[in-house]
ROSE-4610 file (N, C-alpha, C; in Angstrom, 1 decimal, always signed):
// ROSE-4610
residu = [X/X/X/X/X/X/X/X/X/X/X/X/X/X/X/X/X/X/X/X/X/X/X/X/X/X/X/X/X/X/X/X/X/X/X/X/X/X/X/X/X/X/X/X/X/X/X/X/X/X/X/X/X/X/X/X/X/X/X/X/X/X/X/X/X/X/X/X/X/X/X/X/X/X/X/X/X/X/X/X/X/X/X/X/X/X/X/X/X/X/X/X/X/X/X/X/X/X/X/X/X/X/X/X/X/X/X/X/X/X/X/X/X/X/X/X/X/X/X/X/X/X/X/X/X/X/X/X/X/X/X/X/X/X/X/X/X/X/X/X/X/X/X/X/X/X/X/X/X/X/X/X/X/X/X/X/X/X/X/X/X/X/X/X/X/X/X/X/X/X/X/X/X/X/X/X/X/X/X/X/X/X/X/X/X/X/X/X/X/X/X/X/X/X/X/X/X/X/X/X/X/X/X/X/X/X/X/X/X/X/X/X/X/X/X/X/X/X/X/X/X/X/X/X/X/X/X/X/X/X/X/X/X/X/X/X/X]
num = [1/1/1/2/2/2/3/3/3/4/4/4/5/5/5/6/6/6/7/7/7/8/8/8/9/9/9/10/10/10/11/11/11/12/12/12/13/13/13/14/14/14/15/15/15/16/16/16/17/17/17/18/18/18/19/19/19/20/20/20/21/21/21/22/22/22/23/23/23/24/24/24/25/25/25/26/26/26/27/27/27/28/28/28/29/29/29/30/30/30/31/31/31/32/32/32/33/33/33/34/34/34/35/35/35/36/36/36/37/37/37/38/38/38/39/39/39/40/40/40/41/41/41/42/42/42/43/43/43/44/44/44/45/45/45/46/46/46/47/47/47/48/48/48/49/49/49/50/50/50/51/51/51/52/52/52/53/53/53/54/54/54/55/55/55/56/56/56/57/57/57/58/58/58/59/59/59/60/60/60/61/61/61/62/62/62/63/63/63/64/64/64/65/65/65/66/66/66/67/67/67/68/68/68/69/69/69/70/70/70/71/71/71/72/72/72/73/73/73/74/74/74/75/75/75/76/76/76/77/77/77/78/78/78/79/79/79]
x = [-64.0/-64.2/-64.4/-63.6/-63.7/-65.1/-65.4/-66.6/-66.3/-66.9/-66.7/-67.2/-66.5/-66.9/-68.3/-68.8/-70.2/-71.2/-70.9/-71.7/-71.7/-70.6/-70.5/-71.3/-71.1/-71.8/-73.3/-73.7/-75.2/-75.8/-75.1/-75.6/-75.7/-74.7/-74.7/-75.8/-76.0/-77.0/-78.4/-78.6/-79.9/-80.2/-79.2/-79.5/-79.6/-78.8/-78.7/-78.9/-80.2/-80.5/-80.1/-80.1/-79.8/-78.3/-77.5/-76.1/-75.2/-74.2/-73.0/-72.0/-71.6/-70.8/-69.5/-68.4/-67.1/-66.4/-66.0/-65.3/-64.0/-63.0/-61.6/-61.2/-60.7/-60.1/-58.6/-58.4/-57.1/-55.9/-56.2/-55.1/-55.2/-56.3/-56.5/-56.9/-57.3/-57.6/-59.1/-60.0/-61.4/-61.7/-60.8/-60.9/-60.8/-60.2/-59.8/-60.3/-61.4/-62.0/-62.0/-62.0/-62.4/-63.7/-64.7/-65.9/-66.2/-66.5/-66.9/-68.4/-69.2/-70.6/-71.2/-71.8/-72.4/-73.9/-74.7/-76.1/-76.8/-78.0/-78.8/-79.3/-79.2/-79.6/-78.7/-77.5/-76.6/-76.9/-77.8/-78.0/-78.4/-77.7/-77.9/-77.4/-76.7/-76.1/-74.7/-74.2/-72.8/-72.1/-70.8/-70.0/-70.2/-70.2/-70.4/-71.7/-72.8/-74.1/-74.1/-73.5/-73.4/-72.7/-71.6/-70.9/-71.7/-72.5/-73.3/-74.4/-74.9/-75.9/-75.3/-74.0/-73.4/-73.1/-72.6/-72.4/-73.7/-74.8/-76.1/-76.5/-76.2/-76.5/-75.7/-74.6/-73.8/-74.2/-75.3/-76.0/-75.0/-74.2/-73.4/-72.2/-71.8/-70.7/-69.4/-69.4/-68.1/-67.4/-66.1/-65.3/-65.4/-66.4/-66.5/-66.0/-66.9/-66.6/-65.8/-66.1/-65.5/-64.6/-63.3/-62.3/-62.1/-61.9/-61.6/-62.3/-62.9/-63.6/-63.3/-62.6/-62.3/-63.5/-64.2/-65.4/-65.1/-65.7/-65.8/-67.3/-68.0/-69.4/-69.6/-70.6/-70.9/-72.3/-72.8/-74.1/-73.8/-74.7/-74.5/-74.3/-73.5/-73.3/-74.6/-74.9/-76.0/-75.8/-76.8/-76.7/-77.0]
y = [+29.5/+28.4/+27.1/+26.1/+24.8/+24.1/+23.2/+22.4/+21.1/+20.8/+19.5/+18.4/+17.3/+16.1/+15.7/+15.9/+15.5/+16.4/+17.6/+18.5/+18.1/+17.8/+17.4/+16.1/+15.1/+13.9/+14.1/+15.0/+15.4/+15.9/+16.8/+17.3/+16.2/+15.4/+14.3/+13.2/+12.9/+11.9/+12.4/+13.7/+14.3/+14.3/+14.5/+14.6/+13.2/+12.3/+10.9/+9.9/+9.8/+8.9/+7.4/+7.0/+5.6/+5.3/+6.4/+6.3/+5.6/+4.9/+4.6/+5.7/+6.3/+7.5/+7.3/+7.5/+7.4/+8.7/+9.4/+10.7/+10.6/+11.1/+11.2/+12.6/+13.0/+14.3/+14.3/+14.8/+14.6/+15.4/+16.5/+17.3/+17.4/+16.9/+17.0/+18.4/+19.2/+20.6/+20.9/+19.9/+20.1/+21.0/+21.1/+21.9/+21.2/+20.0/+19.3/+17.8/+17.5/+16.2/+15.4/+14.1/+13.2/+12.5/+12.5/+11.8/+10.8/+9.6/+8.5/+8.3/+8.5/+8.4/+7.4/+6.3/+5.3/+5.5/+5.9/+6.2/+5.8/+5.3/+5.0/+6.3/+7.4/+8.8/+9.1/+8.5/+8.8/+8.0/+7.1/+6.2/+6.9/+6.6/+7.2/+8.6/+9.2/+10.5/+10.5/+11.5/+11.6/+12.0/+11.8/+12.1/+13.6/+14.4/+15.9/+16.1/+15.5/+15.7/+15.1/+14.0/+13.4/+14.4/+15.0/+15.9/+17.2/+17.6/+18.8/+18.5/+17.3/+16.9/+17.0/+16.6/+16.6/+18.1/+18.9/+20.3/+21.0/+20.7/+21.3/+20.9/+19.6/+19.2/+19.9/+20.5/+21.2/+22.7/+23.1/+24.3/+25.5/+25.6/+26.8/+26.9/+25.8/+25.9/+25.6/+25.0/+24.8/+26.1/+26.2/+27.4/+28.3/+28.1/+28.9/+28.1/+27.5/+26.6/+25.4/+24.9/+23.7/+24.2/+24.1/+24.6/+23.7/+22.4/+21.4/+20.1/+19.5/+18.3/+17.4/+16.4/+15.4/+14.4/+14.3/+13.5/+12.2/+11.1/+9.9/+9.5/+9.4/+9.1/+7.8/+7.0/+5.8/+5.3/+4.4/+3.8/+2.4/+1.9/+0.6/-0.5/-1.5/-2.6/-3.4/-3.8/-4.7/-6.0/-6.6/-8.0/-8.1]
z = [+4.8/+5.8/+5.0/+5.4/+4.7/+4.9/+4.1/+4.2/+4.9/+6.1/+6.7/+5.8/+5.9/+5.1/+5.4/+6.6/+6.9/+6.1/+5.9/+5.2/+3.7/+3.1/+1.8/+1.6/+2.5/+2.4/+2.5/+3.4/+3.5/+2.2/+1.5/+0.3/-0.8/-0.8/-1.8/-1.5/-0.3/+0.1/-0.1/+0.1/-0.1/-1.6/-2.4/-3.9/-4.5/-3.9/-4.5/-3.4/-2.9/-1.8/-2.0/-3.2/-3.5/-3.6/-3.6/-4.0/-3.0/-3.5/-2.7/-2.8/-1.7/-1.7/-0.9/-1.5/-0.8/-1.0/+0.1/+0.1/+0.8/+0.1/+0.6/+0.7/+1.9/+2.1/+1.6/+0.4/-0.2/+0.4/+1.0/+1.6/+3.1/+3.7/+5.1/+5.6/+4.7/+5.0/+4.9/+4.6/+4.4/+3.2/+2.3/+1.1/-0.2/-0.2/-1.4/-1.2/-1.9/-1.7/-3.0/-2.9/-4.0/-3.6/-4.5/-4.2/-5.3/-4.9/-5.8/-5.5/-6.5/-6.3/-7.4/-6.9/-7.7/-7.5/-8.5/-8.4/-9.7/-9.6/-10.7/-11.4/-10.7/-11.2/-12.4/-12.5/-13.6/-14.9/-14.8/-16.0/-17.2/-18.3/-19.6/-19.8/-18.8/-18.8/-19.2/-19.9/-20.2/-18.9/-18.8/-17.7/-17.3/-18.3/-18.0/-17.3/-17.8/-17.2/-15.8/-15.6/-14.3/-13.3/-13.7/-12.9/-12.6/-13.6/-13.5/-12.4/-12.4/-11.3/-9.9/-9.8/-8.5/-8.1/-9.1/-8.7/-8.3/-9.0/-8.7/-7.2/-6.9/-5.5/-4.4/-4.8/-3.8/-3.7/-4.4/-4.1/-4.1/-5.1/-5.3/-4.4/-3.7/-2.7/-3.4/-4.6/-5.3/-5.5/-5.2/-5.4/-4.2/-3.3/-2.1/-0.9/-0.2/+0.9/+0.4/-0.8/-1.3/-2.5/-2.2/-3.2/-4.4/-4.1/-5.1/-4.8/-5.9/-5.8/-7.0/-6.8/-7.9/-7.9/-9.0/-9.1/-9.9/-9.4/-10.1/-10.0/-11.1/-11.0/-11.9/-11.5/-12.3/-11.9/-12.7/-12.4/-11.7/-10.9/-10.3/-11.4/-11.0/-12.0/-12.1/-13.3/-13.5/-12.9/-12.4/-11.9/-10.5]
């Protein structure tokens, strides 16, 4: 069963309450998403560590309800 975009957004917002989150449904099937997440939680972390935080926020749903997730993570611009 695919993951609705609202569910995906809910998990990400819960984990990264300060984040700017943009989600695109790449295939229109609720199974393949791209998420762009800008959060201060990523400050000082490698890209791998940033992505690990996101996967942890999804509580084991990657590969099950959520088949594919292209991630773009970054910290807010200074200024």
